[in-house]
C-alpha positions as CSV (number, residue, x, y, z in Angstrom):
1,I,-161.2,20.8,23.2
2,E,-162.6,20.3,19.9
3,Q,-164.2,23.5,20.0
4,L,-160.3,24.9,20.2
5,L,-159.6,22.5,17.0
6,R,-162.8,23.8,15.4
7,L,-163.7,19.8,15.4
8,D,-167.5,18.5,14.9
9,G,-168.0,15.8,17.1
10,K,-169.4,13.8,14.5
11,E,-166.9,13.9,12.2
12,L,-164.6,11.8,13.5
13,T,-162.5,10.8,10.7
14,S,-161.4,14.3,9.6
15,A,-158.8,15.9,12.0
16,G,-158.4,19.5,11.7
17,A,-160.9,19.6,8.6
18,G,-163.0,22.9,8.8
19,G,-166.7,22.5,9.8
20,A,-169.2,24.4,12.2
21,G,-168.0,25.1,15.4
22,G,-170.0,25.0,18.3
23,A,-170.7,28.1,20.7
24,G,-168.2,30.2,22.7
25,S,-165.5,28.9,19.8
26,G,-162.4,31.8,20.1
27,A,-160.3,29.8,18.0
28,S,-160.1,30.0,13.8
29,T,-158.8,26.8,11.8
30,T,-155.7,28.7,10.9
31,G,-155.1,29.6,14.7
32,A,-155.1,25.7,15.1
33,N,-153.0,25.4,12.5
34,G,-149.9,27.9,13.4
35,S,-151.1,31.4,12.9
36,D,-150.4,33.8,15.5
37,D,-152.1,32.9,18.0
38,G,-152.1,29.1,17.7
39,E,-149.5,28.4,19.6
40,D,-151.8,29.8,22.8
41,V,-154.3,27.2,21.3
42,L,-151.8,24.5,21.1
43,E,-150.9,25.3,24.7
44,R,-154.2,25.3,26.1
45,V,-155.1,22.3,24.0
46,T,-152.4,20.3,25.3
47,S,-153.0,21.3,28.9
48,A,-156.8,20.1,28.5
49,F,-156.1,17.1,26.6
50,N,-153.3,15.9,29.0
51,E,-156.2,16.1,31.6
52,L,-158.4,14.0,29.3
53,Q,-156.0,11.0,29.0
54,F,-155.8,11.5,33.0
55,Q,-159.3,10.8,33.0
56,V,-159.6,7.9,30.7
57,E,-156.8,6.0,32.2
58,Q,-158.9,6.6,35.4
59,A,-162.2,4.8,33.7
60,E,-160.7,2.8,30.7
61,D,-163.3,0.1,31.5
62,S,-166.7,2.4,31.7
63,A,-169.1,2.5,28.6
64,F,-168.7,6.4,28.4
65,V,-164.9,6.1,27.6
66,S,-165.9,3.1,25.2
67,A,-167.9,6.1,23.7
68,I,-165.5,8.7,23.3
69,T,-162.5,6.9,22.2
70,P,-163.4,7.7,18.3
71,R,-163.2,11.1,19.6
72,I,-160.1,11.2,21.4
73,S,-158.5,9.7,18.4
74,A,-159.7,12.3,16.0
75,I,-158.6,14.8,18.3
76,T,-154.7,13.2,18.7
77,S,-154.8,13.4,14.9
78,S,-155.8,17.0,14.8
79,L,-153.4,18.2,17.2
80,Q,-150.7,16.2,15.7
81,T,-151.5,17.6,12.2
82,G,-151.2,21.0,14.3
83,L,-148.0,20.3,16.2
84,E,-146.5,18.8,12.8
85,K,-147.3,22.1,10.8
86,S,-146.2,24.4,13.9
87,F,-142.7,22.0,14.1
88,K,-141.9,23.0,10.4
89,T,-142.9,26.3,10.3
90,G,-140.8,26.9,13.1
91,L,-137.8,25.2,11.5
92,S,-138.2,27.3,8.5
93,V,-137.7,30.4,9.5
94,N,-135.7,29.5,12.8
95,D,-137.8,30.8,15.3
96,S,-136.6,29.5,18.5
97,Q,-139.9,30.4,20.6
98,R,-142.0,28.9,18.0
99,L,-139.7,25.8,18.3
100,H,-139.7,26.1,22.1
101,R,-143.4,25.8,22.6
102,C,-143.8,23.1,19.8
103,L,-141.3,21.0,21.8
104,R,-142.5,21.5,25.5
105,T,-145.6,20.7,23.6
106,Y,-144.5,17.5,22.3
107,A,-142.8,16.7,25.5
108,A,-146.3,17.4,27.6
109,I,-148.2,14.8,25.7
110,D,-145.8,12.3,25.7
111,R,-144.6,12.0,21.9
112,T,-141.0,13.2,21.9
113,S,-139.9,10.0,19.6
114,A,-142.8,11.7,16.9
115,V,-141.0,14.5,16.6
116,E,-137.7,13.2,16.3
117,T,-139.2,11.0,13.4
118,L,-140.8,13.8,11.9
119,F,-137.5,15.4,11.9
120,R,-135.3,12.7,10.7
121,T,-137.8,12.1,7.8
122,S,-138.5,15.7,6.7
123,V,-135.0,17.1,7.7
124,V,-132.2,15.0,7.8
125,R,-132.8,12.3,5.2
126,P,-133.6,14.6,2.1
127,N,-130.7,16.5,3.1
128,L,-127.9,14.0,3.6
129,S,-129.3,11.3,1.1
130,P,-128.2,12.8,-1.6
131,V,-124.8,13.3,0.1
132,I,-124.5,9.7,1.0
133,S,-124.1,7.7,-1.8
134,S,-121.9,4.9,-3.6
135,R,-120.8,7.9,-5.4
136,S,-119.4,10.1,-2.7
137,S,-116.0,9.5,-0.5
138,L,-115.7,9.8,3.2
139,D,-114.2,13.3,2.9
140,E,-117.0,14.5,1.2
141,I,-119.4,12.6,3.3
142,Y,-118.3,13.1,7.0
143,P,-117.4,17.0,6.5
144,T,-121.2,17.3,5.1
145,V,-123.1,15.9,8.0
146,I,-121.1,18.0,10.4
147,D,-121.7,21.1,8.6
148,F,-125.4,19.8,8.2
149,V,-125.4,19.7,12.2
150,N,-124.0,22.9,13.1
151,A,-126.6,24.8,10.2
152,R,-129.8,23.0,10.8
153,C,-129.9,21.0,14.5
154,S,-128.1,23.8,16.7
155,T,-131.3,25.8,17.4
156,L,-132.7,22.0,18.6
157,V,-129.6,20.6,20.3
158,T,-129.6,24.0,22.2
159,L,-133.1,24.2,23.0
160,T,-133.0,20.5,24.5
161,S,-129.7,20.3,26.0
162,S,-128.6,21.8,29.2
163,F,-124.8,22.4,28.9
164,Q,-122.9,21.5,32.5
165,A,-119.0,21.7,33.1
166,L,-116.9,18.6,32.6
167,S,-114.5,17.2,35.4
168,S,-111.2,17.1,34.7
169,S,-111.6,13.0,34.8
170,S,-114.5,12.9,32.0
171,S,-113.3,11.1,29.1
172,I,-116.4,11.9,27.1
173,P,-115.6,15.0,24.7
174,V,-117.9,17.4,24.2
175,A,-118.0,20.7,22.4
176,P,-118.3,24.1,24.6
177,A,-121.8,25.6,24.6
178,P,-121.9,28.3,21.4
179,A,-122.5,32.0,22.4
180,A,-126.0,31.6,20.5
181,A,-126.9,29.5,23.8
182,E,-126.6,32.3,26.0
183,R,-128.3,34.0,24.4
184,R,-131.4,31.8,24.8
185,S,-130.4,30.7,28.1
186,S,-134.0,32.4,29.2
187,L,-135.5,29.4,27.9
188,A,-136.0,26.5,29.5
189,N,-134.0,23.3,28.1
190,V,-136.9,20.6,27.0
191,Q,-136.0,17.1,28.7
192,G,-136.2,14.2,26.7
193,I,-136.0,15.2,23.1
194,D,-132.3,14.4,21.6
195,F,-132.4,15.2,17.7
196,L,-128.5,14.3,17.5
197,V,-128.9,10.9,19.4
198,N,-132.6,9.9,17.7
199,A,-133.0,11.8,14.4
200,V,-129.4,12.4,12.5
201,W,-127.4,9.7,14.3
202,P,-129.5,6.7,12.9
203,E,-130.5,8.2,9.3
204,V,-126.7,8.7,9.0
205,V,-125.8,5.2,9.9
206,S,-128.5,3.6,8.0
207,L,-127.3,5.7,4.6
208,L,-123.8,4.7,4.9
209,S,-125.0,0.8,5.5
210,T,-127.2,0.8,2.6
211,Q,-125.5,3.2,0.2
212,T,-122.0,2.8,1.3
213,P,-121.6,-0.8,2.4
214,T,-118.0,-1.3,0.6
215,I,-116.1,1.0,3.1
216,F,-117.1,-1.8,5.9
217,A,-114.9,-4.2,3.6
218,A,-111.6,-5.4,5.1
219,G,-110.5,-7.4,2.1
220,N,-107.9,-4.6,1.5
221,P,-106.3,-3.7,5.0
222,D,-105.2,-0.7,3.9
223,V,-107.9,0.6,2.5
224,F,-110.4,-0.9,5.2
225,L,-107.5,1.1,8.0
226,V,-108.0,4.7,6.3
227,N,-112.1,4.3,6.1
228,Y,-111.8,3.1,9.8
229,K,-109.8,6.2,10.8
230,K,-111.8,8.6,8.9
231,S,-115.2,7.3,10.3
232,M,-113.6,6.8,14.2
233,E,-112.8,10.8,13.8
234,F,-116.5,11.6,12.5
235,V,-117.6,9.5,15.6
236,T,-115.8,12.0,17.2
237,A,-116.6,15.0,16.0
238,F,-119.9,13.9,16.3
239,E,-119.9,13.4,20.0
240,R,-118.2,16.8,20.6
241,L,-121.7,18.2,18.8
242,C,-123.8,16.2,21.3
243,R,-122.3,18.9,24.1
244,T,-123.2,17.4,27.3
245,Q,-122.0,13.8,28.9
246,A,-125.5,12.3,29.3
247,S,-126.2,12.8,25.6
248,V,-122.6,11.4,24.3
249,K,-123.4,8.4,26.8
250,L,-126.9,7.8,25.4
251,L,-125.4,8.0,21.9
252,R,-123.3,5.5,22.6
253,A,-125.9,3.1,23.8
254,H,-127.9,3.8,21.0
255,P,-128.4,0.2,18.7
256,S,-127.7,2.0,16.1
257,Y,-124.3,3.5,17.4
258,Q,-123.6,-0.6,18.3
259,L,-124.2,-1.6,14.8
260,F,-122.1,0.9,13.1
261,M,-118.9,0.1,15.7
262,S,-119.9,-4.2,14.5
263,K,-119.9,-3.2,10.9
264,W,-116.1,-2.5,11.2
265,S,-114.5,-6.4,11.5
266,L,-110.9,-5.6,13.4
267,P,-110.3,-9.0,13.7
268,V,-110.3,-10.1,10.0
269,Y,-108.3,-7.1,9.7
270,F,-106.0,-7.6,12.1
271,Q,-105.4,-11.7,11.4
272,L,-104.6,-10.0,7.5
273,R,-102.2,-7.7,9.0
274,F,-100.6,-10.5,11.4
275,Q,-100.0,-13.0,8.2
276,D,-98.7,-10.4,6.1
277,I,-96.6,-9.4,9.0
278,A,-95.5,-12.6,10.5
279,W,-94.8,-14.0,7.0
280,A,-92.5,-11.2,6.0
281,L,-90.2,-12.6,9.1
282,E,-90.9,-16.3,8.5
283,E,-89.9,-15.8,4.8
284,V,-86.4,-14.2,5.7
285,F,-85.5,-17.2,7.9
286,G,-85.0,-18.9,4.4
287,D,-82.1,-16.9,3.5
288,P,-81.5,-15.2,7.0
289,F,-78.0,-14.2,6.5
290,S,-78.0,-12.2,3.1
291,R,-76.8,-8.7,3.9
292,H,-78.9,-5.1,3.4
293,D,-77.9,-1.9,3.1
294,D,-79.3,-1.0,6.3
295,K,-77.4,1.5,8.9
296,T,-78.1,-0.4,11.6
297,F,-78.6,-4.4,11.0
298,R,-76.3,-6.8,9.1
299,C,-78.3,-9.7,8.6
300,A,-81.7,-9.6,6.6
301,S,-83.3,-11.6,9.3
302,T,-82.6,-8.6,12.0
303,V,-83.9,-6.6,9.6
304,A,-87.1,-8.0,9.0
305,L,-87.8,-8.6,12.4
306,W,-87.2,-4.9,13.2
307,S,-88.8,-4.2,10.2
308,S,-91.9,-5.8,11.3
309,L,-91.8,-4.7,14.8
310,E,-92.1,-0.8,13.4
311,R,-94.9,-1.7,11.4
312,C,-97.0,-3.2,14.2
313,W,-96.8,0.1,15.8
314,S,-96.7,2.6,12.6
315,D,-100.0,4.7,11.7
316,S,-100.1,2.6,8.7
317,V,-101.0,-0.2,10.5
318,Y,-101.8,0.4,14.6
319,V,-105.4,0.4,15.7
320,E,-106.1,1.4,19.2
321,S,-108.8,-0.8,19.2
322,L,-106.4,-3.4,18.8
323,A,-103.7,-2.8,21.2
324,H,-103.7,-5.7,23.0
325,R,-103.8,-7.6,19.9
326,F,-100.4,-6.1,18.2
327,W,-98.5,-5.9,21.5
328,K,-99.1,-9.7,21.5
329,L,-97.9,-10.0,18.0
330,T,-94.8,-7.6,19.1
331,L,-93.5,-10.4,21.9
332,Q,-94.5,-13.5,19.5
333,L,-92.1,-12.0,16.6
334,L,-89.2,-11.6,19.3
335,S,-89.9,-14.9,20.3
336,R,-89.9,-16.4,16.6
337,Y,-86.1,-14.7,16.6
338,T,-85.0,-15.9,19.8
339,S,-86.2,-19.9,18.9
340,W,-84.4,-19.1,15.4
341,L,-81.6,-17.9,17.5
342,G,-81.2,-21.0,19.4
343,E,-81.4,-23.3,16.5
344,L,-78.1,-21.8,14.6
345,Q,-75.0,-24.2,14.6
346,L,-71.9,-24.5,12.8
347,P,-71.7,-26.5,10.0
348,S,-71.2,-30.4,10.5
349,S,-71.4,-29.4,14.1
350,T,-71.3,-33.3,15.5
351,E,-67.6,-33.1,14.0
352,S,-66.8,-30.1,15.3
353,S,-68.1,-30.8,18.2
354,S,-65.9,-33.8,18.8
355,T,-63.1,-32.6,18.1
356,T,-63.5,-29.4,20.6
357,T,-64.4,-31.4,23.1
358,A,-61.4,-34.3,22.6
359,A,-59.2,-31.4,22.3
360,V,-60.2,-30.1,26.5
361,A,-60.5,-33.6,27.2
362,A,-57.0,-34.2,25.8
363,G,-55.9,-31.3,28.0
364,K,-57.7,-32.4,31.1
365,D,-55.4,-36.1,30.8
366,S,-51.6,-34.6,29.8
367,G,-50.7,-34.3,33.7
368,K,-50.8,-38.0,33.6
369,T,-49.3,-38.3,30.3
370,S,-46.4,-35.8,31.4
371,G,-45.6,-38.3,34.1
372,G,-45.2,-41.0,32.1
373,K,-47.3,-43.0,33.5
374,A,-50.7,-42.8,31.5
375,S,-51.8,-45.6,29.4
376,G,-52.5,-43.6,26.0
377,R,-56.1,-43.7,26.1
378,S,-58.1,-40.7,25.7
379,S,-61.4,-40.6,27.4
380,P,-64.6,-40.8,24.8
381,P,-65.7,-37.3,24.0
382,Q,-68.5,-35.7,25.1
383,P,-71.7,-34.0,23.3
384,S,-70.9,-30.2,23.2
385,R,-73.0,-28.2,25.6
386,T,-72.8,-25.7,23.0
387,S,-74.2,-27.5,20.1
388,P,-77.7,-27.8,18.9
389,P,-79.2,-31.4,18.1
390,P,-78.2,-32.7,15.1
391,S,-82.2,-32.5,13.9
392,S,-81.9,-28.7,13.0
393,G,-82.2,-28.1,9.3
394,L,-79.7,-26.9,6.9
395,K,-81.0,-23.2,6.7
396,N,-79.7,-23.2,10.5
397,M,-76.2,-23.5,9.8
398,A,-74.2,-20.6,10.1
399,S,-70.4,-19.4,9.3
400,C,-68.3,-17.8,11.6
401,S,-68.9,-14.6,9.9
402,Q,-72.6,-15.0,9.9
403,L,-72.6,-15.2,13.7
404,V,-70.5,-12.5,14.0
405,D,-73.1,-10.8,12.3
406,V,-75.5,-12.3,14.0
407,V,-74.4,-11.4,17.4
408,M,-73.4,-7.8,16.6
409,D,-77.3,-7.5,15.4
410,T,-78.4,-9.2,18.6
411,D,-76.5,-6.6,20.7
412,Q,-77.8,-3.8,18.9
413,L,-81.4,-4.8,19.0
414,L,-81.3,-5.4,23.0
415,N,-80.4,-1.9,22.9
416,Q,-82.6,-0.7,20.6
417,L,-85.5,-2.1,22.4
418,P,-85.7,-0.1,25.8
419,T,-86.2,3.4,23.7
420,F,-88.9,1.7,21.0
421,L,-90.8,0.6,24.0
422,S,-90.3,3.8,25.3
423,T,-90.7,6.1,22.3
424,D,-93.4,4.1,20.4
425,I,-95.2,1.4,22.5
426,Q,-96.2,2.4,25.8
427,P,-97.0,6.2,24.4
428,R,-99.9,4.3,22.4
429,L,-100.7,1.4,25.4
430,A,-101.5,4.1,28.0
431,A,-104.2,5.6,25.7
432,C,-105.6,2.4,26.5
433,S,-105.2,2.6,30.4
434,A,-102.8,-0.1,29.7
435,S,-100.4,-1.4,32.7
436,T,-96.9,0.4,32.0
437,Q,-95.3,-2.1,34.8
438,Q,-96.9,-4.7,32.8
439,I,-95.7,-4.1,29.8
440,S,-92.1,-3.1,31.0
441,D,-92.3,-6.4,32.2
442,G,-93.1,-8.3,29.1
443,M,-90.0,-6.7,26.9
444,L,-87.8,-7.0,29.9
445,E,-88.5,-11.0,29.6
446,S,-88.1,-10.9,25.8
447,R,-84.8,-9.4,26.2
448,L,-83.8,-11.9,28.7
449,S,-84.8,-14.3,26.6
450,L,-82.2,-13.0,23.8
451,K,-79.3,-12.2,26.1
452,Q,-79.2,-15.5,27.6
453,L,-78.7,-16.7,24.2
454,Q,-75.3,-14.6,23.6
455,P,-72.8,-16.7,25.6
456,R,-74.2,-19.9,23.3
457,L,-73.4,-17.6,20.1
458,N,-70.0,-16.6,21.5
459,Q,-69.1,-19.6,21.8
460,L,-69.9,-21.1,18.5
461,I,-67.5,-18.4,17.1
462,S,-64.7,-19.4,19.6
463,D,-65.5,-23.0,18.3
464,S,-65.6,-22.0,14.7
465,L,-62.2,-20.3,15.0
466,C,-60.7,-23.1,17.1
467,Q,-61.7,-25.6,14.2
468,E,-60.0,-23.3,11.6
469,C,-56.7,-23.3,14.0
470,L,-56.7,-27.0,14.4
471,V,-56.2,-27.8,11.0
472,H,-52.4,-26.3,11.4
473,L,-52.1,-27.3,14.8
474,E,-51.7,-30.9,13.7
475,G,-47.9,-30.0,12.8
476,A,-47.0,-30.4,16.1
477,R,-47.3,-34.2,15.4
478,T,-44.8,-34.0,12.7
479,V,-41.9,-32.6,15.3
480,P,-40.6,-36.1,15.9
481,R,-39.9,-37.1,12.3
482,L,-37.5,-33.5,11.8
483,Y,-35.1,-34.8,13.8
484,R,-35.2,-38.8,14.6
485,H,-31.9,-40.5,12.8
486,T,-31.8,-37.6,10.6
487,N,-28.5,-35.2,12.7
488,R,-30.1,-32.2,12.1
489,T,-28.8,-29.6,14.4
490,A,-30.4,-28.0,17.5
491,P,-33.7,-26.2,16.9
492,S,-33.3,-22.4,17.1
493,E,-36.5,-21.4,15.5
494,P,-40.4,-22.4,16.0
495,C,-41.8,-24.9,13.6
496,A,-44.0,-23.5,10.6
497,Y,-47.2,-24.2,12.0
498,V,-46.9,-21.8,14.9
499,G,-47.3,-19.1,12.2
500,N,-50.3,-20.5,10.3
501,V,-52.2,-20.7,13.7
502,T,-51.4,-17.6,14.8
503,R,-52.0,-15.7,11.5
504,R,-55.7,-17.2,11.2
505,V,-56.6,-15.6,14.7
506,S,-54.4,-12.4,13.2
507,T,-57.0,-12.4,10.0
508,F,-60.1,-13.1,12.2
509,T,-59.2,-10.0,14.3
510,E,-58.6,-8.0,11.3
511,D,-61.3,-8.9,9.5
512,H,-64.1,-7.9,12.1
513,R,-61.9,-5.3,13.6
514,H,-65.6,-3.4,13.1
515,C,-66.8,-5.2,16.1
516,N,-67.3,-4.5,19.6
517,K,-63.6,-5.1,21.4
518,S,-65.3,-6.7,24.4
519,F,-66.9,-9.2,22.0
520,L,-63.7,-9.5,19.8
521,S,-61.6,-10.6,22.9
522,V,-64.2,-13.0,24.5
523,W,-64.1,-15.0,20.9
524,C,-60.6,-14.6,20.6
525,N,-59.5,-15.6,24.3
526,T,-62.2,-18.4,24.4
527,A,-60.7,-20.2,21.0
528,L,-56.9,-19.3,22.5
529,A,-57.7,-21.2,25.6
530,L,-59.4,-23.9,23.2
531,I,-55.9,-24.1,20.9
532,C,-53.8,-24.4,24.1
533,A,-56.0,-27.5,25.6
534,R,-55.6,-29.2,22.0
535,L,-52.0,-28.0,21.5
536,K,-51.5,-29.7,24.9
537,G,-53.0,-32.6,24.2
538,L,-51.1,-32.8,21.0
539,V,-47.4,-31.8,22.6
540,S,-48.5,-34.6,25.4
541,D,-48.8,-37.2,23.4
542,V,-45.3,-36.6,21.3
543,L,-43.7,-36.2,24.5
544,L,-45.2,-39.5,25.5
545,S,-44.0,-41.2,22.3
546,V,-40.5,-39.7,22.9
547,K,-40.5,-41.1,26.5
548,K,-41.6,-44.6,25.1
549,T,-39.1,-44.5,22.3
550,E,-35.9,-43.7,24.6
551,D,-37.1,-45.7,26.9
552,S,-36.9,-48.5,24.3
553,M,-33.3,-47.4,23.2
554,Q,-32.2,-47.6,26.8
555,R,-33.1,-51.2,27.0
556,L,-31.9,-51.7,24.0
557,K,-28.2,-51.2,25.0
558,R,-28.5,-52.4,28.2
559,G,-29.1,-55.6,26.2
560,R,-26.1,-55.2,24.4
561,R,-23.3,-54.6,26.8
562,P,-20.2,-57.1,26.8
563,A,-20.2,-59.9,29.0
564,A,-18.5,-60.5,32.0
565,G,-14.7,-60.9,31.7
566,A,-14.8,-59.4,28.0
567,P,-12.0,-57.3,27.4
568,A,-13.8,-53.5,27.0
569,D,-13.0,-50.4,24.7
570,D,-12.1,-47.6,26.8
571,T,-11.3,-45.6,24.3
572,A,-14.9,-45.9,22.3
573,S,-16.7,-45.6,25.1
574,T,-14.9,-42.5,26.6
575,A,-15.5,-41.2,23.0
576,A,-18.8,-41.6,23.1
577,A,-19.8,-40.0,26.6
578,A,-17.6,-37.0,25.1
579,A,-19.6,-36.6,22.4
580,G,-23.0,-36.9,24.9
581,A,-21.8,-34.3,27.0
582,T,-21.7,-31.7,24.2
583,E,-24.5,-32.9,21.8
584,L,-28.5,-33.1,22.2
585,S,-30.1,-36.7,21.5
586,D,-32.7,-36.3,19.0
587,E,-35.5,-36.8,21.7
588,D,-33.6,-33.7,23.6
589,K,-33.9,-32.1,20.4
590,I,-37.7,-32.9,19.7
591,R,-38.4,-31.4,23.7
592,L,-36.6,-28.4,22.7
593,Q,-38.8,-27.3,19.6
594,L,-41.7,-28.0,21.3
595,L,-40.6,-25.5,23.8
596,L,-39.3,-23.2,21.1
597,D,-42.9,-23.9,19.7
598,V,-44.9,-23.2,22.7
599,Q,-42.8,-20.0,23.5
600,S,-43.1,-18.3,19.9
601,F,-46.9,-19.1,20.2
602,A,-47.4,-17.2,23.2
603,D,-45.3,-14.4,21.6
604,Q,-46.8,-13.9,18.5
605,V,-50.5,-14.3,20.2
606,E,-49.4,-11.4,22.9
607,E,-48.3,-9.3,19.7
608,L,-51.6,-9.6,18.7
609,G,-53.1,-8.0,21.9
610,F,-53.9,-11.1,24.3
611,H,-52.5,-11.8,27.3
612,L,-51.8,-15.5,26.6
613,R,-49.6,-16.5,29.2
614,N,-51.3,-15.7,32.0
615,T,-54.2,-18.1,31.1
616,P,-54.7,-21.0,33.1
617,A,-54.7,-23.0,29.6
618,Y,-51.1,-22.0,29.0
619,T,-49.8,-22.2,32.0
620,D,-50.7,-26.2,32.3
621,L,-49.5,-26.3,28.7
622,F,-46.3,-24.6,29.4
623,A,-45.6,-26.9,32.4
624,L,-45.2,-30.1,29.8
625,V,-42.7,-28.0,27.9
626,Q,-40.9,-26.4,30.8
627,P,-38.4,-29.4,31.3
628,A,-36.8,-29.0,28.1
629,S,-35.4,-25.4,29.4
630,S,-32.2,-26.9,30.8
631,L,-31.2,-27.8,27.2
632,K,-31.2,-24.5,26.0
633,R,-27.9,-24.0,28.1
634,K,-26.1,-27.4,26.8
């Protein structure tokens, strides 16, 4: 070996230096350092050196091995120097034959890491360090790196990579073999060397970490996301340059690759996005009913919810690595909106709840009062099942019109969520191998929670409409004052309060004619049933009072009858009987007026398009006043 390398056995400190050669030396110093026949010399040296190494390992404890160790070190140094010069020469002229022999020699002496380090320090660093700096943008850095790999590394990658067909199920993207590789197919691939994984990539990560550390800062989430997406696109492009699945796997397992990925503070980024998106919705709940120019929703709260949902899955916010977190945030936003809906209540809900409940209770007890046996006591009001707890804040108070907007928005939201799931969410989650069934089930559960609140919201609207009508409905109590001791003629028209009640219902339907007709029908029919129940209670009270007055007057008349034996005034009695047969008493006039009011109420309501006479509430109400129908014929 020393003869081939032109080494003097006594010169142990200089490898490859010129000196007296041994007899029979057939190689010159220039040959060993990369001349035309130097490659053959390197191969002969490599073969002999491997045999020497084997023999040394077999007798490593012997005195002879200890004695020649300095000479072995000199040979190793000289061989390394020759290989380095040969490698650099091959790179400079892009000589694939020379590079192939050199790489094969490195592999043969088990010094693959040395040639990768040499390429990193002598080629990669000088070419990329001027580009990867704080003055350069990622739009300049990443394309330059890719161009460098294509221009300076393609020959080496070809010599050290074996092209293989990818299976259809492979998730690792690699570039197809270039046409130049086919021309080099006669050269056997050198195994164990990967310049992209062990030389180029570590140097790129090192330069990015030291020269451009600000790209990893998550303080500005918008800038961070742009940098992250560009970097992930670069990683994908770099992986394609590796050409083989094995090389990509080695790259992903490399410490520098894992270091690069760990520098992207994705949890911090999501936390910033979470605070921004969630706070935007929470802030709107301070004034949730303000109108917006949105063409789909009417309330600010619903507009904010939909905007937050869209932001979660928009290109300017969404990150595939955080898909599970954005899905959870989506469900949390829907849950928060549902919770807010469940807390809505009418202003002065305690009073209105008691009024509405008392009306229903009075309607239930009217059967007793019509028979004249009721004690006149009404059952105590029960708490309304549709009213939320009184501890809710003022910000959860909603007027009737605001509740109508909420119901319309909720219905529109329920209709749009399935489309949003299929077009915006599922395609992104499918790329993460998420379970489609679990995603659908999660959204279905959120939609069911929203849908279950609709009956309660509908009831609140009906209660509100009923409360506004009850103010006018109290006019039924004044009917007795119209006829008692006034000598007024028998009634022929309904009282004014009837028109006031139906006018309020008509105004409500006109104000909300833009709403879904099915909802409008539910609101009005429910409110009319409550109005009938309340009117039934008022009519029952009036009839009971009239009955008591009538019975009292009869007892008084019986007490004033002439004593036995006293002469009776036959003429006066006959005249009174004749007048009673042709004229209605005050009590009968009151009964007839109530009958006209109830019938007129039904007529006016049906003119609005609601079939009231077929409802049980009206049937019970009409049963109270129906006996007065016979008075019309008198």
